[in-house]
C-alpha angles and dihedrals in degrees: 000000000000128000090257087065096051119110119248116266133219128215088253088064094064114105138184125222112249092229096054100045138025114204124340120351117260116255131217099032126144097246128213104199129201147077094281092190105177095011084230129172092287092052091046091053089054091047091051089055089048092052090051093050090046093052091049093051092038090234129128119258117242134188117220111197140155135246124229102024104262092236090061091056093058097036106033091161087063105041117189117261097242118217096190122023114215100269093052090044090054092051094048093046090053089050086057093056102269110148092190133032112198117194113194113203101239107215136144092278092058090043090056094054111117116235088254090050092051090055098040105035099034110024100035112019094030103039107009088220109207091203141344134228115192138151117274091246094049113143129181146166129055112334088003088280096153125076142177092274090057092048092048094047093050095042094045091056091063095039098256120134127234120198117197114191122205115229119283116239128210126226092285090053095248119134118260108237142160091240090057091051092048089052092050089054091045086057092045091243095138089158090063092043092050091054091055091045096048087226141047115289109250134198127195125207143140121263110244136186116274134178090284089228092135089063092056088048092053095254111094108195139193107239124213135176111219126206115284090240090065113116104176110149113262110254149085122306141187106234144159124228125207119226108179104314096334125092114214122202115240149155122242134196119203118188147060103303095240093186090065120016111343087222135158113318113271135173112234115186128191112201114211117238096358134124124183148094113279099168114135094012121126107230136189114222117192123194121228102169152343118259102177148317123278112266143173119247128207096224139016090242090058089050094050090049090051092047090055090055090045091055091049088049094050090047088053094050095046090048 
């Protein structure tokens, strides 16, 4: 089904995710609007502009975003590789000065809103937005029929500003974008991804029981199952793991364990100089560097020898 085949929505069909909002949405904010997947350096520049405008208007800054990612709704067989799941996105947005993070449940009712309905029903009647900050290529409404010129024209008639920011470029004069970061991670180039993010890429997941093979090999690991949309290159990485307020240096393997079972992808992380039970804990793992690609070994002894070298290389990268 395409957007042209969707039924027309009404304002009452709009819904907010229970994770992103408790109670009625706040009104009168300066709103930064977009997907903001990654909250990368380009997004941070947009939020900084929003904070400046919010201070000038004496209004709180809010982030209006969408869950799930709109592309996932229309192509569920090809879910978007998410850089920042909602909880991490909310935390990063608040670090950038957002007093409110509003997650609009992106469903077929929302997708069917006309561009005028998106402005009238959501931005004005629903949220009474005092001002907007968007990317210069921002498009909205059914079939992406609305653009920045339309937003600016309607908001200017009621004396409310719209700021549209051009893309931010990196040192090589390429646009910083979520798609570039995703591709860097697909390639295993976490260093490049981190430069575009302005921070180390981080995942969050619960530690689950595995086959406990790492313990038998002398490298007990915290095992995590990542979302199925995750397309990180299979391999070994230098990482850090947060326990409470402390980040512990570690080495992580993401992949199918071809030496043993070639099973479903799993993240297995060995924390340096640590002993303790992590089962059931939700951990943040941030990626510092790529060590090597995943490979199959002819013997367990060969694997253990390589794991020892991996630990040494991860320690070197982490300093």
